[in-house]
C-alpha positions in Angstrom: -59.4 145.9 -51.2 -56.5 147.9 -49.8 -54.0 145.7 -47.9 -53.6 146.7 -44.2 -51.5 145.5 -41.3 -53.5 143.9 -38.5 -51.6 143.2 -35.3 -52.4 140.5 -32.9 -52.6 140.7 -29.1 -52.8 137.6 -27.0 -53.8 137.6 -23.3 -54.5 134.6 -21.1 -55.7 133.7 -17.6 -55.0 130.3 -15.9 -56.3 129.5 -12.4 -56.5 126.1 -10.7 -59.6 124.8 -9.0 -60.2 125.9 -5.4 -58.1 124.0 -3.0 -55.4 123.1 -5.6 -52.0 124.6 -6.3 -50.7 125.7 -9.7 -48.9 122.4 -9.9 -52.3 120.6 -10.0 -53.6 122.7 -13.0 -54.4 120.4 -15.9 -55.5 122.7 -18.7 -53.3 124.1 -21.4 -53.3 127.1 -23.8 -50.9 127.9 -26.7 -49.5 130.2 -27.8 -49.3 132.7 -25.0 -47.9 135.4 -27.2 -48.4 136.3 -30.8 -46.1 134.3 -33.1 -46.7 136.5 -36.2 -47.5 140.1 -36.8 -49.3 140.9 -39.1 -51.7 138.0 -39.1 -51.0 135.8 -42.1 -52.1 132.5 -40.5 -52.3 132.3 -36.8 -53.3 129.2 -34.8 -54.3 129.1 -31.1 -55.7 126.3 -29.0 -56.8 125.3 -25.5 -57.3 121.9 -23.9 -59.1 121.0 -20.7 -57.6 117.9 -19.0 -60.0 115.6 -17.3 -59.1 115.5 -13.6 -60.0 111.8 -13.1 -57.7 110.7 -16.0 -54.0 110.0 -15.8 -51.4 112.7 -16.7 -54.0 114.9 -18.3 -51.9 118.1 -18.1 -49.2 116.5 -20.3 -51.8 115.3 -22.9 -53.4 118.7 -22.9 -50.1 120.4 -23.6 -49.2 118.0 -26.3 -52.5 118.6 -28.1 -52.4 122.4 -28.1 -48.7 122.6 -29.1 -49.1 120.1 -31.9 -52.1 122.0 -33.3 -50.4 125.3 -33.3 -47.2 123.9 -34.7 -49.2 122.1 -37.5 -48.2 118.7 -36.3 -51.9 118.0 -35.7 -53.8 118.8 -38.9 -57.4 118.4 -38.1 -58.5 118.6 -41.7 -56.1 115.9 -42.8 -56.7 112.2 -43.4 -53.5 111.7 -41.4 -55.1 112.9 -38.2 -55.4 109.4 -36.7 -51.7 108.8 -37.5 -50.7 112.2 -36.0 -52.7 111.5 -32.8 -50.9 108.1 -32.6 -47.6 109.9 -32.7 -48.7 112.2 -29.8 -49.8 109.1 -27.9 -46.3 107.7 -28.3 -44.8 110.9 -26.9 -47.2 110.9 -24.0 -46.5 107.2 -23.2 -42.7 107.7 -23.3 -43.0 110.7 -21.0 -45.1 108.8 -18.4 -43.3 105.4 -18.7 -40.3 106.5 -16.7 -42.4 107.8 -13.7 -42.6 105.4 -10.7 -46.2 104.8 -9.9 -48.1 102.9 -7.2 -50.2 99.9 -8.4 -53.5 101.8 -8.5 -52.0 104.6 -10.6 -50.6 101.9 -13.0 -54.2 100.6 -13.3 -55.5 104.1 -14.1 -52.7 104.6 -16.6 -54.2 101.9 -18.9 -57.0 104.2 -19.8 -54.7 107.2 -20.2 -55.6 110.8 -20.3 -58.6 112.6 -21.7 -59.0 116.2 -22.8 -61.5 118.6 -24.3 -59.9 120.4 -27.2 -60.6 123.6 -29.1 -58.4 125.0 -31.9 -58.8 128.2 -33.9 -57.1 129.2 -37.1 -57.2 132.8 -38.4 -56.2 133.6 -42.0 -55.7 136.9 -43.9 -55.5 136.7 -47.7 -57.0 137.4 -51.1 -60.2 135.7 -50.1 -60.7 138.0 -47.2 -60.2 137.6 -43.4 -61.5 134.2 -42.4 -61.4 131.9 -39.4 -62.0 128.3 -38.7 -62.5 126.4 -35.4 -62.5 122.7 -34.4 -63.7 121.3 -31.1 -64.0 118.0 -29.3 -65.8 118.3 -26.0 -67.0 121.4 -24.2 -64.3 124.0 -24.3 -65.8 126.9 -26.2 -65.0 129.7 -28.6 -66.7 133.1 -28.5 -66.4 135.6 -31.4 -67.1 139.1 -30.2 -67.4 142.3 -32.2 -67.8 145.4 -30.1 -70.4 144.4 -27.5 -72.0 141.8 -29.7 -71.5 138.0 -29.4 -71.5 136.8 -33.0 -70.7 133.1 -32.4 -70.5 130.7 -29.6 -69.1 127.3 -30.5 -69.5 124.3 -30.1 -72.1 124.9 -27.3 -74.5 127.8 -27.4 -76.4 127.5 -24.1 -75.4 126.8 -20.5 -77.9 123.9 -20.5 -75.9 122.1 -23.2 -73.0 121.3 -20.8 -73.0 118.0 -19.0 -70.6 116.0 -16.8 -69.7 113.4 -19.5 -68.6 115.2 -22.7 -66.8 113.1 -25.3 -63.1 113.9 -25.1 -59.9 113.1 -26.9 -58.1 110.2 -25.2 -54.4 109.6 -25.2 -54.8 105.9 -25.9 -55.1 105.0 -29.6 -58.2 102.9 -29.1 -60.1 106.2 -28.3 -58.9 108.3 -31.2 -61.4 107.2 -33.9 -64.4 108.1 -31.8 -63.0 111.5 -30.9 -62.2 112.3 -34.6 -65.7 111.3 -35.6 -67.2 113.6 -32.9 -65.1 116.7 -34.0 -67.1 119.8 -34.7 -66.1 122.5 -37.1 -67.3 126.0 -37.9 -66.0 129.0 -39.7 -66.6 132.7 -40.3 -65.1 136.1 -41.2 -63.2 138.5 -38.9 -62.6 142.2 -38.9 -60.0 144.3 -37.3 -61.1 145.1 -33.8 -62.7 141.6 -33.3 -61.9 139.5 -30.3 -61.9 135.7 -29.9 -62.2 134.2 -26.5 -61.2 130.5 -25.9 -62.6 129.2 -22.6 -62.7 126.0 -20.8 -66.0 124.6 -19.8 -66.8 126.1 -16.4 -66.1 129.6 -17.5 -67.9 129.0 -20.8 -71.0 127.8 -19.1 -71.0 130.8 -16.8 -70.6 133.1 -19.7 -73.5 131.7 -21.7 -75.8 131.7 -18.7 -75.0 135.4 -18.0 -75.4 136.3 -21.6 -78.8 134.6 -21.8 -79.8 136.5 -18.6 -79.1 139.8 -20.4 -75.9 140.6 -18.5 -72.6 141.7 -20.1 -70.2 138.8 -19.4 -67.8 140.0 -22.1 -66.9 143.0 -19.9 -66.3 140.7 -17.0 -63.9 138.6 -19.1 -62.1 141.8 -20.2 -61.8 142.8 -16.5 -60.4 139.4 -15.5 -57.7 139.7 -18.0 -56.9 143.2 -17.0 -56.6 142.1 -13.4 -54.7 138.8 -14.0 -51.5 140.1 -12.4 -53.3 141.0 -9.2 -55.4 139.0 -6.8 -58.7 140.5 -8.2 -59.3 137.9 -10.9 -58.8 135.0 -8.4 -61.0 136.7 -5.9 -63.8 137.2 -8.4 -63.5 133.5 -9.4 -63.6 132.4 -5.7 -66.7 134.5 -5.0 -68.4 133.2 -8.1 -67.6 129.6 -7.2 -68.9 130.1 -3.6 -72.2 131.5 -5.0 -72.4 128.4 -7.2 -72.6 130.4 -10.4 -69.5 128.7 -11.8 -68.3 125.1 -11.3 -65.1 124.6 -9.3 -62.7 123.5 -12.0 -59.4 124.6 -13.6 -60.2 127.8 -15.4 -58.5 128.9 -18.6 -59.2 131.9 -20.8 -57.3 132.9 -23.9 -58.1 136.1 -25.7 -57.0 137.0 -29.3 -57.5 140.6 -30.1 -57.1 141.8 -33.7 -55.9 145.3 -33.3 -57.2 147.7 -35.9 -60.2 149.8 -36.8 -63.4 148.0 -37.9 -64.0 148.7 -41.6 -60.3 148.9 -42.5 -60.3 145.5 -44.1 
């Protein structure tokens, strides 16, 4: 197999729920640009902070950055220890913030997030990928116009209002680790990976099942992210009740190259 250079392009879209400002946005995605070119081993992650929990945006950011920076090794027996370290970082960050009594009560349960991490590898064994998920943020592996993989949920009906999430407090970590899903596959130059938080993922899977082309819509949203067009589409789709009103995050990883080169 001839060695080739595959470049990586990352694009993202982040929009708060209707009626909220950007300061209220509680999701996280990382990285927002490609740290390596060519791909030797690239990691990317998204996390969806639960609105009803406390300081969820901070917990989401800690999770995705730790995964990408290999301080959260999901295949390691040290995972519970590594989550406990992140808990300490989260707790120290929020401890200095003055809070009313009811927020102090809420803080005891901490923050909760859905988490999705993706790792791409390029090597002698070929071009491979692995993904891990807790909760209902989803990965889509697309080749051309074909959806190859949806993970961890595959239908819009599989989403519910109480997914199991990763909590910031140590007492919740073991349950989350036990509920972690994993899948893997192979990639080719030209493939795209979309990482989506739950509302957008549920919309995509419903549209795909209906025979529409939601991948083209996602591509259009990313193309229009610097204008008002993507926000307008999302507002219209929410008003039509085709997508739930929630923080919306989309991270696309494009493996630039010609299919069949690998």
